[in-house]
ZAGUFI-530629 format. One record per residue (C-alpha): residue number from 1; residue in one letter; x, y, z. Coordinates in nm, 2 decimals. Layout:
BEGIN
<site i="NUM" aa="A" px="X" py="Y" pz="Z"/>
...
END
This chain:
BEGIN
<site i="1" aa="X" px="3.29" py="-2.06" pz="-4.26"/>
<site i="2" aa="X" px="3.12" py="-1.81" pz="-4.02"/>
<site i="3" aa="X" px="2.74" py="-1.77" pz="-4.04"/>
<site i="4" aa="X" px="2.57" py="-1.44" pz="-4.10"/>
<site i="5" aa="X" px="2.39" py="-1.32" pz="-3.79"/>
<site i="6" aa="X" px="2.09" py="-1.10" pz="-3.88"/>
<site i="7" aa="X" px="1.90" py="-1.10" pz="-3.55"/>
<site i="8" aa="X" px="1.98" py="-1.08" pz="-3.18"/>
<site i="9" aa="X" px="1.81" py="-1.19" pz="-2.86"/>
<site i="10" aa="X" px="1.65" py="-0.93" pz="-2.64"/>
<site i="11" aa="X" px="1.52" py="-0.98" pz="-2.29"/>
<site i="12" aa="X" px="1.13" py="-0.96" pz="-2.31"/>
<site i="13" aa="X" px="1.10" py="-0.79" pz="-1.97"/>
<site i="14" aa="X" px="1.34" py="-0.52" pz="-2.08"/>
<site i="15" aa="X" px="1.15" py="-0.48" pz="-2.41"/>
<site i="16" aa="X" px="0.82" py="-0.42" pz="-2.22"/>
<site i="17" aa="X" px="0.96" py="-0.13" pz="-2.03"/>
<site i="18" aa="X" px="1.17" py="0.01" pz="-2.31"/>
<site i="19" aa="X" px="0.84" py="0.03" pz="-2.51"/>
<site i="20" aa="X" px="0.67" py="0.20" pz="-2.20"/>
<site i="21" aa="X" px="0.95" py="0.46" pz="-2.20"/>
<site i="22" aa="X" px="0.92" py="0.52" pz="-2.57"/>
<site i="23" aa="X" px="0.54" py="0.57" pz="-2.55"/>
<site i="24" aa="X" px="0.61" py="0.84" pz="-2.29"/>
<site i="25" aa="X" px="0.86" py="1.01" pz="-2.53"/>
<site i="26" aa="X" px="1.16" py="0.91" pz="-2.33"/>
<site i="27" aa="X" px="1.48" py="0.79" pz="-2.48"/>
<site i="28" aa="X" px="1.68" py="0.53" pz="-2.29"/>
<site i="29" aa="X" px="2.06" py="0.55" pz="-2.31"/>
<site i="30" aa="X" px="2.29" py="0.30" pz="-2.13"/>
<site i="31" aa="X" px="2.62" py="0.41" pz="-1.98"/>
<site i="32" aa="X" px="2.89" py="0.29" pz="-1.74"/>
<site i="33" aa="X" px="2.94" py="0.65" pz="-1.61"/>
<site i="34" aa="X" px="2.61" py="0.69" pz="-1.42"/>
<site i="35" aa="X" px="2.35" py="0.47" pz="-1.24"/>
<site i="36" aa="X" px="2.05" py="0.68" pz="-1.34"/>
<site i="37" aa="X" px="2.03" py="1.03" pz="-1.47"/>
<site i="38" aa="X" px="1.76" py="1.24" pz="-1.65"/>
<site i="39" aa="X" px="1.85" py="1.54" pz="-1.86"/>
<site i="40" aa="X" px="1.52" py="1.72" pz="-1.79"/>
<site i="41" aa="X" px="1.40" py="1.68" pz="-2.15"/>
<site i="42" aa="X" px="1.36" py="1.33" pz="-2.29"/>
<site i="43" aa="X" px="1.68" py="1.14" pz="-2.23"/>
<site i="44" aa="X" px="1.71" py="0.89" pz="-1.94"/>
<site i="45" aa="X" px="2.06" py="0.75" pz="-1.90"/>
<site i="46" aa="X" px="2.08" py="0.43" pz="-1.71"/>
<site i="47" aa="X" px="2.36" py="0.20" pz="-1.59"/>
<site i="48" aa="X" px="2.47" py="-0.10" pz="-1.80"/>
<site i="49" aa="X" px="2.39" py="-0.44" pz="-1.65"/>
<site i="50" aa="X" px="2.76" py="-0.48" pz="-1.55"/>
<site i="51" aa="X" px="2.67" py="-0.26" pz="-1.25"/>
<site i="52" aa="X" px="2.35" py="-0.44" pz="-1.15"/>
<site i="53" aa="X" px="2.30" py="-0.66" pz="-0.85"/>
<site i="54" aa="X" px="2.18" py="-1.02" pz="-0.93"/>
<site i="55" aa="X" px="1.82" py="-0.92" pz="-0.86"/>
<site i="56" aa="X" px="1.83" py="-0.60" pz="-1.07"/>
<site i="57" aa="X" px="1.69" py="-0.55" pz="-1.42"/>
<site i="58" aa="X" px="1.66" py="-0.27" pz="-1.67"/>
<site i="59" aa="X" px="1.29" py="-0.30" pz="-1.64"/>
<site i="60" aa="X" px="1.30" py="-0.23" pz="-1.26"/>
<site i="61" aa="X" px="1.53" py="0.07" pz="-1.32"/>
<site i="62" aa="X" px="1.30" py="0.22" pz="-1.58"/>
<site i="63" aa="X" px="1.00" py="0.17" pz="-1.36"/>
<site i="64" aa="X" px="1.17" py="0.33" pz="-1.06"/>
<site i="65" aa="X" px="1.26" py="0.64" pz="-1.26"/>
<site i="66" aa="X" px="0.91" py="0.67" pz="-1.39"/>
<site i="67" aa="X" px="0.79" py="0.66" pz="-1.03"/>
<site i="68" aa="X" px="1.03" py="0.94" pz="-0.95"/>
<site i="69" aa="X" px="0.87" py="1.14" pz="-1.23"/>
<site i="70" aa="X" px="0.52" py="1.07" pz="-1.08"/>
<site i="71" aa="X" px="0.63" py="1.20" pz="-0.74"/>
<site i="72" aa="X" px="0.79" py="1.51" pz="-0.91"/>
<site i="73" aa="X" px="0.46" py="1.60" pz="-1.08"/>
<site i="74" aa="X" px="0.50" py="1.93" pz="-1.25"/>
<site i="75" aa="X" px="0.87" py="1.92" pz="-1.16"/>
<site i="76" aa="X" px="0.93" py="1.62" pz="-1.38"/>
<site i="77" aa="X" px="1.08" py="1.83" pz="-1.66"/>
<site i="78" aa="X" px="1.37" py="1.93" pz="-1.43"/>
<site i="79" aa="X" px="1.71" py="1.74" pz="-1.46"/>
<site i="80" aa="X" px="1.70" py="1.43" pz="-1.24"/>
<site i="81" aa="X" px="1.33" py="1.51" pz="-1.16"/>
<site i="82" aa="X" px="1.45" py="1.80" pz="-0.95"/>
<site i="83" aa="X" px="1.64" py="1.58" pz="-0.71"/>
<site i="84" aa="X" px="1.99" py="1.58" pz="-0.58"/>
<site i="85" aa="X" px="2.15" py="1.23" pz="-0.58"/>
<site i="86" aa="X" px="2.47" py="1.31" pz="-0.38"/>
<site i="87" aa="X" px="2.31" py="1.35" pz="-0.04"/>
<site i="88" aa="X" px="1.99" py="1.30" pz="0.16"/>
<site i="89" aa="X" px="1.83" py="1.64" pz="0.08"/>
<site i="90" aa="X" px="1.55" py="1.47" pz="-0.11"/>
<site i="91" aa="X" px="1.51" py="1.16" pz="0.10"/>
<site i="92" aa="X" px="1.14" py="1.23" pz="0.14"/>
<site i="93" aa="X" px="1.09" py="1.22" pz="-0.24"/>
<site i="94" aa="X" px="1.29" py="0.90" pz="-0.26"/>
<site i="95" aa="X" px="1.07" py="0.74" pz="0.01"/>
<site i="96" aa="X" px="0.75" py="0.86" pz="-0.17"/>
<site i="97" aa="X" px="0.89" py="0.70" pz="-0.49"/>
<site i="98" aa="X" px="0.93" py="0.37" pz="-0.31"/>
<site i="99" aa="X" px="0.57" py="0.38" pz="-0.18"/>
<site i="100" aa="X" px="0.41" py="0.46" pz="-0.51"/>
<site i="101" aa="X" px="0.63" py="0.20" pz="-0.68"/>
<site i="102" aa="X" px="0.53" py="-0.08" pz="-0.45"/>
<site i="103" aa="X" px="0.16" py="0.03" pz="-0.46"/>
<site i="104" aa="X" px="0.16" py="0.02" pz="-0.84"/>
<site i="105" aa="X" px="0.35" py="-0.31" pz="-0.85"/>
<site i="106" aa="X" px="0.12" py="-0.47" pz="-0.59"/>
<site i="107" aa="X" px="-0.18" py="-0.43" pz="-0.82"/>
<site i="108" aa="X" px="-0.01" py="-0.70" pz="-1.03"/>
<site i="109" aa="X" px="0.17" py="-0.91" pz="-0.77"/>
<site i="110" aa="X" px="0.51" py="-0.77" pz="-0.88"/>
<site i="111" aa="X" px="0.64" py="-0.60" pz="-0.57"/>
<site i="112" aa="X" px="0.94" py="-0.83" pz="-0.54"/>
<site i="113" aa="X" px="1.02" py="-0.85" pz="-0.91"/>
<site i="114" aa="X" px="1.02" py="-0.47" pz="-0.95"/>
<site i="115" aa="X" px="1.18" py="-0.38" pz="-0.61"/>
<site i="116" aa="X" px="1.42" py="-0.09" pz="-0.57"/>
<site i="117" aa="X" px="1.79" py="-0.15" pz="-0.54"/>
<site i="118" aa="X" px="2.10" py="0.02" pz="-0.39"/>
<site i="119" aa="X" px="2.13" py="0.11" pz="-0.02"/>
<site i="120" aa="X" px="1.77" py="0.24" pz="-0.01"/>
<site i="121" aa="X" px="1.64" py="-0.12" pz="-0.01"/>
<site i="122" aa="X" px="1.60" py="-0.13" pz="0.37"/>
<site i="123" aa="X" px="1.32" py="0.13" pz="0.35"/>
<site i="124" aa="X" px="1.15" py="-0.07" pz="0.08"/>
<site i="125" aa="X" px="1.17" py="-0.40" pz="0.27"/>
<site i="126" aa="X" px="1.01" py="-0.23" pz="0.57"/>
<site i="127" aa="X" px="0.71" py="-0.10" pz="0.38"/>
<site i="128" aa="X" px="0.37" py="-0.23" pz="0.51"/>
<site i="129" aa="X" px="0.12" py="-0.43" pz="0.30"/>
<site i="130" aa="X" px="-0.06" py="-0.11" pz="0.21"/>
<site i="131" aa="X" px="0.22" py="0.14" pz="0.14"/>
<site i="132" aa="X" px="-0.03" py="0.42" pz="0.09"/>
<site i="133" aa="X" px="-0.23" py="0.35" pz="0.41"/>
<site i="134" aa="X" px="-0.25" py="0.58" pz="0.72"/>
<site i="135" aa="X" px="0.08" py="0.65" pz="0.90"/>
<site i="136" aa="X" px="0.31" py="0.92" pz="1.03"/>
<site i="137" aa="X" px="0.56" py="0.90" pz="0.74"/>
<site i="138" aa="X" px="0.55" py="1.24" pz="0.56"/>
<site i="139" aa="X" px="0.62" py="1.05" pz="0.23"/>
<site i="140" aa="X" px="0.27" py="0.90" pz="0.23"/>
<site i="141" aa="X" px="0.08" py="1.21" pz="0.10"/>
<site i="142" aa="X" px="0.33" py="1.26" pz="-0.17"/>
<site i="143" aa="X" px="0.30" py="0.89" pz="-0.27"/>
<site i="144" aa="X" px="-0.08" py="0.91" pz="-0.27"/>
<site i="145" aa="X" px="-0.07" py="1.20" pz="-0.51"/>
<site i="146" aa="X" px="0.19" py="1.02" pz="-0.73"/>
<site i="147" aa="X" px="-0.03" py="0.71" pz="-0.73"/>
<site i="148" aa="X" px="-0.32" py="0.91" pz="-0.86"/>
<site i="149" aa="X" px="-0.10" py="1.04" pz="-1.14"/>
<site i="150" aa="X" px="0.01" py="0.69" pz="-1.21"/>
<site i="151" aa="X" px="-0.34" py="0.55" pz="-1.24"/>
<site i="152" aa="X" px="-0.54" py="0.84" pz="-1.37"/>
<site i="153" aa="X" px="-0.29" py="1.09" pz="-1.53"/>
<site i="154" aa="X" px="-0.15" py="1.10" pz="-1.88"/>
<site i="155" aa="X" px="0.11" py="0.84" pz="-1.81"/>
<site i="156" aa="X" px="-0.14" py="0.59" pz="-1.66"/>
<site i="157" aa="X" px="-0.21" py="0.40" pz="-1.98"/>
<site i="158" aa="X" px="0.16" py="0.33" pz="-2.06"/>
<site i="159" aa="X" px="0.25" py="0.22" pz="-1.71"/>
<site i="160" aa="X" px="-0.06" py="0.01" pz="-1.68"/>
<site i="161" aa="X" px="0.01" py="-0.17" pz="-2.00"/>
<site i="162" aa="X" px="0.37" py="-0.24" pz="-1.90"/>
<site i="163" aa="X" px="0.27" py="-0.37" pz="-1.56"/>
<site i="164" aa="X" px="-0.01" py="-0.59" pz="-1.71"/>
<site i="165" aa="X" px="0.24" py="-0.73" pz="-1.97"/>
<site i="166" aa="X" px="0.49" py="-0.80" pz="-1.70"/>
<site i="167" aa="X" px="0.23" py="-0.98" pz="-1.49"/>
<site i="168" aa="X" px="0.14" py="-1.19" pz="-1.80"/>
<site i="169" aa="X" px="0.50" py="-1.28" pz="-1.84"/>
<site i="170" aa="X" px="0.53" py="-1.37" pz="-1.47"/>
<site i="171" aa="X" px="0.23" py="-1.60" pz="-1.50"/>
<site i="172" aa="X" px="0.41" py="-1.79" pz="-1.77"/>
<site i="173" aa="X" px="0.73" py="-1.81" pz="-1.58"/>
<site i="174" aa="X" px="0.56" py="-1.94" pz="-1.26"/>
<site i="175" aa="X" px="0.45" py="-2.25" pz="-1.46"/>
<site i="176" aa="X" px="0.81" py="-2.35" pz="-1.52"/>
<site i="177" aa="X" px="1.04" py="-2.55" pz="-1.29"/>
<site i="178" aa="X" px="1.24" py="-2.25" pz="-1.17"/>
<site i="179" aa="X" px="1.56" py="-2.24" pz="-0.97"/>
<site i="180" aa="X" px="1.50" py="-2.19" pz="-0.60"/>
<site i="181" aa="X" px="1.66" py="-1.84" pz="-0.61"/>
<site i="182" aa="X" px="1.48" py="-1.72" pz="-0.92"/>
<site i="183" aa="X" px="1.32" py="-1.38" pz="-0.88"/>
<site i="184" aa="X" px="1.03" py="-1.49" pz="-1.09"/>
<site i="185" aa="X" px="0.93" py="-1.72" pz="-0.80"/>
<site i="186" aa="X" px="0.86" py="-1.42" pz="-0.59"/>
<site i="187" aa="X" px="0.58" py="-1.29" pz="-0.82"/>
<site i="188" aa="X" px="0.23" py="-1.35" pz="-0.70"/>
<site i="189" aa="X" px="-0.09" py="-1.43" pz="-0.89"/>
<site i="190" aa="X" px="-0.38" py="-1.20" pz="-0.80"/>
<site i="191" aa="X" px="-0.66" py="-1.31" pz="-0.56"/>
<site i="192" aa="X" px="-1.02" py="-1.28" pz="-0.66"/>
<site i="193" aa="X" px="-1.03" py="-0.95" pz="-0.45"/>
<site i="194" aa="X" px="-0.77" py="-0.80" pz="-0.68"/>
<site i="195" aa="X" px="-0.49" py="-0.80" pz="-0.41"/>
<site i="196" aa="X" px="-0.19" py="-1.03" pz="-0.44"/>
<site i="197" aa="X" px="-0.25" py="-1.39" pz="-0.33"/>
<site i="198" aa="X" px="-0.15" py="-1.48" pz="0.02"/>
<site i="199" aa="X" px="0.13" py="-1.72" pz="0.09"/>
<site i="200" aa="X" px="-0.03" py="-1.90" pz="0.38"/>
<site i="201" aa="X" px="-0.26" py="-2.17" pz="0.23"/>
<site i="202" aa="X" px="-0.43" py="-2.23" pz="0.57"/>
<site i="203" aa="X" px="-0.61" py="-1.89" pz="0.58"/>
<site i="204" aa="X" px="-0.94" py="-1.85" pz="0.40"/>
<site i="205" aa="X" px="-1.16" py="-1.56" pz="0.30"/>
<site i="206" aa="X" px="-1.43" py="-1.70" pz="0.52"/>
<site i="207" aa="X" px="-1.21" py="-1.65" pz="0.83"/>
<site i="208" aa="X" px="-1.11" py="-1.29" pz="0.74"/>
<site i="209" aa="X" px="-1.23" py="-0.99" pz="0.93"/>
<site i="210" aa="X" px="-1.29" py="-0.80" pz="0.60"/>
<site i="211" aa="X" px="-1.54" py="-1.06" pz="0.46"/>
<site i="212" aa="X" px="-1.91" py="-1.01" pz="0.51"/>
<site i="213" aa="X" px="-2.23" py="-1.18" pz="0.40"/>
<site i="214" aa="X" px="-2.33" py="-1.55" pz="0.39"/>
<site i="215" aa="X" px="-2.10" py="-1.82" pz="0.28"/>
<site i="216" aa="X" px="-2.27" py="-1.84" pz="-0.06"/>
<site i="217" aa="X" px="-2.27" py="-1.46" pz="-0.11"/>
<site i="218" aa="X" px="-1.94" py="-1.36" pz="0.06"/>
<site i="219" aa="X" px="-1.79" py="-1.03" pz="-0.03"/>
<site i="220" aa="X" px="-1.48" py="-0.83" pz="0.07"/>
<site i="221" aa="X" px="-1.50" py="-0.49" pz="0.23"/>
<site i="222" aa="X" px="-1.16" py="-0.39" pz="0.09"/>
<site i="223" aa="X" px="-1.26" py="-0.42" pz="-0.27"/>
<site i="224" aa="X" px="-1.55" py="-0.38" pz="-0.51"/>
<site i="225" aa="X" px="-1.87" py="-0.48" pz="-0.32"/>
<site i="226" aa="X" px="-2.00" py="-0.65" pz="-0.63"/>
<site i="227" aa="X" px="-1.70" py="-0.89" pz="-0.63"/>
<site i="228" aa="X" px="-1.79" py="-1.22" pz="-0.48"/>
<site i="229" aa="X" px="-1.53" py="-1.44" pz="-0.30"/>
<site i="230" aa="X" px="-1.55" py="-1.79" pz="-0.18"/>
<site i="231" aa="X" px="-1.55" py="-1.87" pz="0.19"/>
<site i="232" aa="X" px="-1.30" py="-2.15" pz="0.14"/>
<site i="233" aa="X" px="-1.08" py="-1.95" pz="-0.10"/>
<site i="234" aa="X" px="-0.72" py="-1.90" pz="0.01"/>
<site i="235" aa="X" px="-0.70" py="-1.56" pz="0.16"/>
<site i="236" aa="X" px="-0.51" py="-1.26" pz="0.00"/>
<site i="237" aa="X" px="-0.21" py="-1.08" pz="0.16"/>
<site i="238" aa="X" px="-0.45" py="-0.85" pz="0.35"/>
<site i="239" aa="X" px="-0.60" py="-1.12" pz="0.56"/>
<site i="240" aa="X" px="-0.69" py="-1.04" pz="0.92"/>
<site i="241" aa="X" px="-0.84" py="-1.27" pz="1.17"/>
<site i="242" aa="X" px="-1.20" py="-1.21" pz="1.26"/>
<site i="243" aa="X" px="-1.26" py="-0.97" pz="1.55"/>
<site i="244" aa="X" px="-1.46" py="-1.04" pz="1.87"/>
<site i="245" aa="X" px="-1.52" py="-0.86" pz="2.19"/>
<site i="246" aa="X" px="-1.20" py="-0.99" pz="2.34"/>
<site i="247" aa="X" px="-1.01" py="-0.79" pz="2.08"/>
<site i="248" aa="X" px="-1.15" py="-0.46" pz="2.19"/>
<site i="249" aa="X" px="-0.93" py="-0.40" pz="2.50"/>
<site i="250" aa="X" px="-0.61" py="-0.43" pz="2.29"/>
<site i="251" aa="X" px="-0.75" py="-0.23" pz="2.00"/>
<site i="252" aa="X" px="-0.94" py="0.08" pz="2.12"/>
<site i="253" aa="X" px="-0.94" py="0.23" pz="1.77"/>
<site i="254" aa="X" px="-1.29" py="0.36" pz="1.80"/>
<site i="255" aa="X" px="-1.20" py="0.52" pz="2.14"/>
<site i="256" aa="X" px="-0.89" py="0.71" pz="2.01"/>
<site i="257" aa="X" px="-0.77" py="0.85" pz="1.68"/>
<site i="258" aa="X" px="-1.01" py="0.64" pz="1.48"/>
<site i="259" aa="X" px="-1.28" py="0.91" pz="1.53"/>
<site i="260" aa="X" px="-1.28" py="1.27" pz="1.66"/>
<site i="261" aa="X" px="-1.54" py="1.26" pz="1.93"/>
<site i="262" aa="X" px="-1.85" py="1.08" pz="2.07"/>
<site i="263" aa="X" px="-2.17" py="1.29" pz="2.04"/>
<site i="264" aa="X" px="-2.41" py="1.26" pz="2.34"/>
<site i="265" aa="X" px="-2.79" py="1.25" pz="2.33"/>
<site i="266" aa="X" px="-3.03" py="1.37" pz="2.59"/>
<site i="267" aa="X" px="-3.08" py="1.01" pz="2.72"/>
<site i="268" aa="X" px="-2.72" py="0.92" pz="2.77"/>
<site i="269" aa="X" px="-2.66" py="0.85" pz="3.14"/>
<site i="270" aa="X" px="-2.30" py="0.96" pz="3.13"/>
<site i="271" aa="X" px="-2.41" py="1.32" pz="3.11"/>
<site i="272" aa="X" px="-2.57" py="1.30" pz="3.46"/>
<site i="273" aa="X" px="-2.34" py="1.05" pz="3.63"/>
<site i="274" aa="X" px="-2.00" py="1.18" pz="3.49"/>
<site i="275" aa="X" px="-2.05" py="1.54" pz="3.40"/>
<site i="276" aa="X" px="-1.68" py="1.60" pz="3.45"/>
<site i="277" aa="X" px="-1.61" py="1.40" pz="3.13"/>
<site i="278" aa="X" px="-1.86" py="1.60" pz="2.92"/>
<site i="279" aa="X" px="-1.76" py="1.89" pz="2.69"/>
<site i="280" aa="X" px="-2.01" py="2.13" pz="2.54"/>
<site i="281" aa="X" px="-1.93" py="2.34" pz="2.23"/>
<site i="282" aa="X" px="-2.12" py="2.48" pz="1.93"/>
<site i="283" aa="X" px="-2.20" py="2.13" pz="1.81"/>
<site i="284" aa="X" px="-2.35" py="2.01" pz="2.14"/>
<site i="285" aa="X" px="-2.23" py="1.79" pz="2.43"/>
<site i="286" aa="X" px="-1.97" py="1.52" pz="2.36"/>
<site i="287" aa="X" px="-1.68" py="1.32" pz="2.50"/>
<site i="288" aa="X" px="-1.36" py="1.48" pz="2.39"/>
<site i="289" aa="X" px="-1.04" py="1.31" pz="2.28"/>
<site i="290" aa="X" px="-0.74" py="1.51" pz="2.39"/>
<site i="291" aa="X" px="-0.42" py="1.37" pz="2.24"/>
<site i="292" aa="X" px="-0.63" py="1.11" pz="2.05"/>
<site i="293" aa="X" px="-0.77" py="0.93" pz="2.36"/>
<site i="294" aa="X" px="-1.13" py="0.95" pz="2.48"/>
<site i="295" aa="X" px="-1.16" py="1.11" pz="2.82"/>
<site i="296" aa="X" px="-1.35" py="0.80" pz="2.94"/>
<site i="297" aa="X" px="-1.06" py="0.56" pz="2.88"/>
<site i="298" aa="X" px="-0.89" py="0.41" pz="3.19"/>
<site i="299" aa="X" px="-0.51" py="0.46" pz="3.23"/>
<site i="300" aa="X" px="-0.33" py="0.19" pz="3.03"/>
<site i="301" aa="X" px="-0.30" py="-0.15" pz="3.19"/>
<site i="302" aa="X" px="-0.10" py="-0.45" pz="3.08"/>
<site i="303" aa="X" px="-0.28" py="-0.65" pz="2.82"/>
<site i="304" aa="X" px="-0.58" py="-0.42" pz="2.80"/>
<site i="305" aa="X" px="-0.48" py="-0.06" pz="2.75"/>
<site i="306" aa="X" px="-0.81" py="0.06" pz="2.61"/>
<site i="307" aa="X" px="-1.08" py="-0.01" pz="2.87"/>
<site i="308" aa="X" px="-1.37" py="0.23" pz="2.93"/>
<site i="309" aa="X" px="-1.42" py="0.35" pz="3.28"/>
<site i="310" aa="X" px="-1.79" py="0.43" pz="3.22"/>
<site i="311" aa="X" px="-1.87" py="0.12" pz="3.02"/>
<site i="312" aa="X" px="-2.20" py="0.05" pz="3.20"/>
<site i="313" aa="X" px="-2.32" py="0.40" pz="3.13"/>
<site i="314" aa="X" px="-2.14" py="0.44" pz="2.79"/>
<site i="315" aa="X" px="-2.32" py="0.66" pz="2.53"/>
<site i="316" aa="X" px="-2.57" py="0.51" pz="2.29"/>
<site i="317" aa="X" px="-2.33" py="0.57" pz="2.00"/>
<site i="318" aa="X" px="-2.07" py="0.35" pz="2.17"/>
<site i="319" aa="X" px="-2.32" py="0.08" pz="2.28"/>
<site i="320" aa="X" px="-2.45" py="0.05" pz="1.93"/>
<site i="321" aa="X" px="-2.11" py="0.04" pz="1.77"/>
<site i="322" aa="X" px="-2.08" py="-0.30" pz="1.60"/>
<site i="323" aa="X" px="-1.76" py="-0.50" pz="1.64"/>
<site i="324" aa="X" px="-1.61" py="-0.59" pz="1.30"/>
<site i="325" aa="X" px="-1.84" py="-0.35" pz="1.12"/>
<site i="326" aa="X" px="-1.74" py="-0.11" pz="0.84"/>
<site i="327" aa="X" px="-1.69" py="0.16" pz="1.10"/>
<site i="328" aa="X" px="-1.49" py="-0.06" pz="1.33"/>
<site i="329" aa="X" px="-1.25" py="-0.16" pz="1.05"/>
<site i="330" aa="X" px="-1.23" py="0.20" pz="0.93"/>
<site i="331" aa="X" px="-1.12" py="0.31" pz="1.28"/>
<site i="332" aa="X" px="-0.86" py="0.03" pz="1.29"/>
<site i="333" aa="X" px="-0.73" py="0.13" pz="0.95"/>
<site i="334" aa="X" px="-0.70" py="0.49" pz="1.07"/>
<site i="335" aa="X" px="-0.48" py="0.40" pz="1.36"/>
<site i="336" aa="X" px="-0.27" py="0.16" pz="1.17"/>
<site i="337" aa="X" px="-0.41" py="-0.17" pz="1.30"/>
<site i="338" aa="X" px="-0.56" py="-0.28" pz="0.97"/>
<site i="339" aa="X" px="-0.44" py="-0.25" pz="0.62"/>
END
């Protein structure tokens, strides 16, 4: 005698993101005919799981399409978010989608769980720790705008709830004895700073360049200044070794694109001893930076490409520039040396 079946099992991760889509007035339809297609109104047609890779999920696919919509902005009411999916015409928008998707997922330690799929994965895997940080990639400004829409726009609440629920589910899963190849093992708890926890248990916040203050009142420059962190706390993914004077020659961020120019005062000796380096404009005398390099820098040398040729007579602004200060780390971030 066969039993009556009145209920069915649904994957909880899928349910989280199906609810997210519903709250955004999107209807999800599954089909074997397409991988992902949006009709420009409210129907998002996604592939059945028969066409997924082993590390794919419906949740990841929904999240990816929502990120496409965030990048599209006002164009999100166009079919397929205004993109062509048969060639590389809209590769820039695809890359921006990857960056905002990883940035949003990183806030909950979910970059690996909610990673992109298909042959675009190589770009995703090469993304830096801060996918919205300074860089030459033209997708970055688009991704930053999309991230703002995803965290402050009308869709922010639904996406935040879905990510937070996914992170809560991941926290439960990490307590289990999972198979070695389980994708849940790649999720990360959040550090006290709010960034994903680092994987190297030997690095601590007290050894990080971004920490400041005494050991009992240690804080992180990359997060809310009111947030205290422990000196012996295992570091987050943004850990950087502390900087000292020996690091300057290989860095030079403050002497190149990190800042635009060095203003000179009346007492700066470089004005008298090296007048050929001084430029005067409507804002006063300064050391210029043609092509992003201070005119006082020596030609590059092995191991120390950023040495100052007038170091003994360097301007007051340079002499008083503190190593590992906020300004130093800001300059390093601007040239891509820090996250």
